[in-house]
N, C-alpha and C positions, 0 to 999 in steps of 0.2 A: 576587435572593433573598440574604438575609444569613445567613451561617453563625453558629450559636451556638458560643461557646467553652465547652468543658466545664470543670467545676470542676477546679482543680489539686489534686493530692494530694501534691505535693512542696514542701518548705519550703527556701528558699534564704537565704543570709546577709542579703540585702537585706530579705527578709520579716521576719526576726528583728529587724533594726534598726528596722523600721517598727512592729512589734508591741510591742516592749519599750522602744524609745527608747534602746537601747544602741548603742555605737560598733561599727564593723566588726570590730575585733579581738576584742571580747567576744562578738559574735555568732558568729564563727568558732570560738571556744573552746567555746561552748555546743553548736554543731553537732558538734564533735569529742567532747564528753562524751556526747551522745546516741548517736552512732555506737558509742562504746565500750560504753555501757550495753546496746545491742541487738546487740552482737557483729558490727558491720559493719566493712568495710574502709574505709580512707581513700578518699574520692571516691564512696562509695556514697550513693545518695539517702536522705534522711530524709523520711519521710511525715508528713502532718498527724496521723495516728494516733499515731505515735511521739513527735512533738513534744508532742502533747496529753498523752500518758501521762507524759512526763518532766516537763513544766512544771506540769501540773494545770489548764491552760487548756482549757476545753471545746472539743471538735473542731467543734461547730456554730458557735461564735464564730470560730474560725479560718477556717472555710470562708466565712462571711459577710465577714470581713475580706479574704480573698483574692479575692473576686468583684470588688471595686472596683479 
């Protein structure tokens, strides 16, 4: 029996690189800006909801992208 992997709700640097086509440094800066916007500490996770709110990309589109 194969286990199903649940949808991720956390966005990582590599995800931002793949979604936007930006380089690693730019993706890290974007994550830092999102954390600052949502009053998070350095190292706190950024969720798909927060990324979506900040960038304007629909959360449904992000979840579809992250499935693959």
